[in-house]
N, C-alpha and C positions, 0 to 999 in steps of 0.2 A: 179782150173786148175793145172795139174801136170807139173812141169818144168823138162826138161831133158837136157842132153848134155851141150853145152856151156852156155845156158841160166841159168842152175842150178848153174854153177860155177860163172857166173856174179852176180847172185842174192845173193849167199852166200858171195861173195867178198864185195858186197855193204853192206850187213847186218853186216859183220865184221867191215867194215870201219865206219859204223854208231855207233857201240858200242865203237869203239876205239877213235873216235874224242872227245867225252865227257870225257873219261878217260884221254886222252892226255892233254886236257885243264886243268882239275882239278889237274893232276899230273905235270903240267907246262912243259910238253914235247913239247908243241906247243903253239901258241899264238892266241888270238882273236884280231881282228882289228876293230876299229871304224873309218869310213870314214866320215868326216864332224864333226868338233868339235865346233859347235855353242851351242845354248840354249838346244838342244836335245842331241847331240852327246857327249859333254864333261861330263855331269853328268853320262851318261851311261858308258862311258869309265872308269871314276874314280870309279864307283861303282863296276864294274867287276874287276878292278885292286886290290880290297881288297882281292879277292879270287883266281884270275888267272893272268897269264901274258898277258899284253895288249899292243897293238900298237895304239897310237892315231895319225891318219893321217889327214892332212889338206893341201890344196894347198896354203893357205895364210901364208907366211913365218913370217910376223909380228906377227900374232896370235900364231904361233908355238913358236917363241922366247919368247913371254910372258908366255905361258904355261910351257915352260922349266924352267922358273923362279918361277913357282908356282902361276901365276896370271891368272885369268879368264878374257879375254877381254870383256865378256858380263856382268861381275860383278854379276853373279848369284851364283857362287861357291866361298867360302872363301879360303884363302891360306892354312888353316888347312886341307882342304879336299885333298890337293895334297901330304900331308906327309905320308910316309910309304906305298906308292902305287907302285905296280909292273907295271910301265907304262913307255913307251918311246914315246915322241912326235916327229913327223918327217913329212917331205914331200918327203922322199926318197923311190922310188919304190923298191929298192933292200932290204930295211928293211921290207917293206910291204909284200914282198914275203914270209917272215918267218911265216906269219899267215895262218891258215887253216879255220878259221871261221870269215867271214866278215860281219859287220853290216854297212849298208849305211844309214846315217842320214843327208842328205843334204837338203837345202831349196827347196820348190816347189812353187815358186811365180807365179804371172800372169803378163802379159805385160800391156802396157797402154790401151789396148783394152779389158782387162780382159780375155785374152786368156791364158790358161795354158802355162807356160814357163818351158819346161822340160830340158833346157840346163844343169843345175846343176846335175840333175838325170842322164842324158845321159853321162855327163862327168865323173861322179863317176862310172858308169857302165863300161865305157871304161877303167878307171884306174884299176878296179878290174879284168876286162877281161884280162888285160896284165899280171897279176900275178896269175891267177886262175890255180889250179892244180887238179889232180884227187883226189877225196875224200873230196874236200873242200865244205864248206857251204857258201851260200850268203843269207843274210836276209836283206830285205829293211824295213826301219822304216818311210821313208818320206811319208807324206800324199799325196795321189793321187787318181785318179778315178779307179773304179774296172776294172781290166784287164791290167792296165799299167805295172805291174811287169812282167807278162807273155808275153804280146804282144809287149811292147816297150823296156823293159830292158833286158829280157832274150835273145832275138836274138843278142844283142850286146855282152853279155857275151859269148855266144856260138861262135860267129864269131871271136872274138879276141883271145879266148883261144883255139879254135879248139876242144873244148870238147862238150859233149852232156849232157843236164840236165837229171837227173834220172840215166842215165848210168854212168856218170863220176863225176858229182857233184850234190849237192842238193840246192834247192831254197826255200826260205820262206819269209813270210811277218809278221811283228809284229808292228802294228801302235803305234807310240809314244804317250805318255800321259803325257808329261812334261808340267807343268803349271808354266810359269815364275813368280817369286815373291811369289809363294805358298810354304810355308815350311811345310804344313800339308799333302797335297796330293803329295807325292813324288814317285819316281820310286819304292821304296820299299813298299809303303803303298797302291798302286792302282793296282788292278788286271790287268794283262797284257794279251792282246789277242795275240795268236800266231797261225801260220799256216805253213804248209809245202806242198811240191809238192806230197808227198806220206806219208803213215802212219809212215814209219821208220824215215823220216826226221822230221816229226811233233814231234815225241817222243824225238828226240835228241835236237831239238830247244827248246821244252818245258823244258826239263831238264836243259839246259844251262841257260835259263832265270830264272828258279827257284832258281838259285844260288844267284840272287840279288833281287828277288821280294818276299818279305815276304807274301804279300797278295795272292800269287798264280797266276796261269795262267788259261786262258780260251782257250781251243783248238777249234779253228774255223774249220769247215768242209772243207774249201777251202781257197786258197789265195784271191780269189775275194770277198768272204764273209768278210774276215778280212779287206780288203781294204775298202769295203762298210761300215763296222761298224764304222770306223774312220771318214769317210767323213759325215756320217749321224749324228754322235755326234755333230759336229760343225754346220751342216746345221740346225739341230733342234734348237740350241741356236740362230742362226741367225733369224730364223722365229719368235721365241718368242720375241726377242728384237725388231724386226720390228713391231710386234703388239703393243708393248709398245710405240715405237716411233710414230706410227700412232695415237695411243690414245693421246699421248702428243700433237700432232698437233691439234687434235680436242679439247682437254681440254683447251689448250691455248686460243682458240677462245671463250671458254665459261667462261674464267676467273677462272678456277679450277686448283689447284696445283696437278700435276700427282702423286707426292709422297704422298700427303694426300689420294688420291684415293687408291693407292697401300696399304697403311697402313690400310685403312678401309677394303678393299677387302681381305687383308691377314688374317683377323680374321677367315675366313672360312678354314677348315682343308685341302681342296684340291686345294686351290689357289696357283699358282706358282708365287713367288715374283721376276719375271724378272723386270728389270728397263730400262728406255729409256737411250740412250747415243750414242756416236759416236763409230761405230764398226770398229776397226782397227786391227793391229797386223797381224801375219803370219798364223792365223788359221781361225777364224770365218768369217773374212771379205774376205777371199780368197777361202777357200775350196769349198763353194757352186758353185763357177764358174767352178771348175773341174767337178763337177757332172752335171751341165747344159751343159757343153761342150761335155761330153760323151753322154748325152742324145740326144743332137742335132745330133751328129754323127750317132746315131741309128735311127734318124728320128722322135724324140719326142721333142717338144718344151715345156720346163718347164714353168709353169704359176705361181704357188704359190712361188716356190723358187726364180724365177726371179723377181717377184714383191717385195719380201722381200729385195732382194739385191738392188733394185731401191730405196726403202724407206730408207734403212740404208745408202746407199752411198750419198743420197741427204741431209742427216741431217746436214752435215757440212756447206753446203750453206744456209740452213735454219737458223742456228745459226748466220751466217754472216749477213743475211738479218735483223735479229732482232737487231744486234749490230749497223749496218750501219744506220738503221732507227732512232735509239736512238741518236747516237753521232752526226749525222749531224743536228739534231734539236737544240743541245745545244752548238755547237762549230763550228767555221769556220776552225779551225786547230785541228781536233780531234786526240787524242792519246788513244791507247788501250794497255792494258797489258794482255798477255796470260800466265797464270800460268800452265805449264805442256805441254810438247810436246811428251812425250812417250805415247804409245798406251794404257797403263793401269798403275795403281798405283804401286809405289815402285819397278819399273824395269827400266832398261836403254834402253830397246828395243824401237827403233823409227820406225821400219819397218811398212809401211802402216799406218802411223799416220794420221788420218783423220782431226785432227785439223789444219794440214798444209793447207788443202783445204780452211778452214775458213780464215786463215791468208792471203792466196793469194787473196781471194775475198776482204778482207779489203784493202790490198795494191792496188788493182785495182781501188779503190775509193780514192786513195791518202791519206789514213788514216795511220798515223804513228803507227807502231806496235812494241812493245817490247815483246820478248819471253824469259821466264826464266824457268829453270827446274833443281832441285837439283840432279836428277839422270842421265839425258841425258849427253852424251859426246859431247862437243862443236864441235870438228872436224868432228864427224860423222853426226851431224845435218847439218853442212855446206856442207859436201860432198854429202849428200843424197838429201837435199832440197834447198841448197843455202841460208840458213838462219843463222844468227849469234845470239847466245844466249846473252842476256843482262848481262853484268857483274855487273850492278848497276841498281836498280829500281829508276827511276827518280821522280816519283810522279806526281800529278796533272792529273791523267788519267780520261778520260771521260767514260771509261768502263774497267772492269776487267773480264776476262773469266777464271774461274777455271775449268779446263778440267777433272782432275782426283784427287781423294783424296789421294795424296801422304802423307806419315806420317808427314813430317814437316808442311803441310798445315792444319792439324787437329787442331792445337793450335791457328790458326788465328781467330780473333774475329772482332766484329763490329768496334771497335776502330782502328784496324789495317787498315781495308779497307777504313775507313773514312780518315785516315792519308795519304793514297797514291792516293786519288781521289779528284776531285773537287765537289762542291755542284751539286746535280742533276745527278751524275754519276750512271751507272748501274753496278750491280754485277751480272754477268751471271754465275750461279752455276750449271753446267751441270749435276752433280751427286747428287744434293740436299743435300750436306754436311752441308750447313749453313742455312737450312730451319728454320725459326722463330728466327734467330740469327742476321740478318741484319736489323738495325733500322734506321740508319742515311743516308742510301743510298737506291736507288731503287733496288729491288731484283727480279730476274727472274731465273727460272730453267726449264729444260725440263719436 
């Protein structure tokens, strides 16, 4: 189609702006801003700050103060990663206005009814909408359902800024692929999916991310495709883990160790070695609910995905039932030690920790429970769940639940567990870390 008149001028102006913003970023004539400096946002901000000028924005002043001192509140990034970085940490909107490329990386949780909670995403959109200018770019990284960026977030940006997408500013989506605790699969080493509202914006967004992603980028054909790709990644893992959890329930009744089965089946080249376990955290245990929510809004009731969510969410209570049955048989005043409250090994992240559901079930039966974790922050555990971390392991426990294979736990042996438990106690090893190593106490794993 041939463009003429004002349309031609507008098109050329936008094309010039697209070419200029990347050059201005790399020439440090303008800044890139990351909104939300948690497990996802902070590593991205610091990586970009090696190459361009960055504004790290967060509404939590305590976290901002820590990062200004070179400390990561999430304990994922070491102090050395803050050195020689062109970055300013702030909660000041006047400073945020200096940016022209905005990356939104805030949490997308669910509420107690497992309904998507978009408040952080809406709040971040309102923040950026107040500072958005002509020629700016806004890229979302928060995991959400297909359509959310354009249907829920974009109207907020346009309303508060008074600008129009495509004409005045550009929109994109690039799903985060940060894996807490994983030093191998990092921002630089994992291919980044990128998308934009048109071909020009896609090219600029791709070039910008290529500054920090050595593995390269995959250009998705639309924003919705990019959104869907992220939510499918975690939904697929959820389904596979649910299968292993259901198999664990069956094999437990047969007296078969699930990890022995996995080891045997894994000798075939195309067997996928997923393991049973509690599915928590801010991704796998939450993202499928965003997909089923959107499906329901479109008139489709998910069956496979919903069933997997039911199985995985119920595993914590299943573990509790196994412990309760055992300890009430051997003690009138049972005591249980839970080793590990974070959602996975070697991280401090306690969000959506499913072992907390197990603890609550035990407490409901008046069972004394001590919880310890070498990585969790005591104040955060108490604030989030009302639990206190044990400062000292008392001993004489009737059961010990090892939830995740934290590095300090790997050296523990049969003698250690015997020393902190009484005769007849149960060692519940949820991840099979001590298979064939526990001799003097009863042993059980998923």
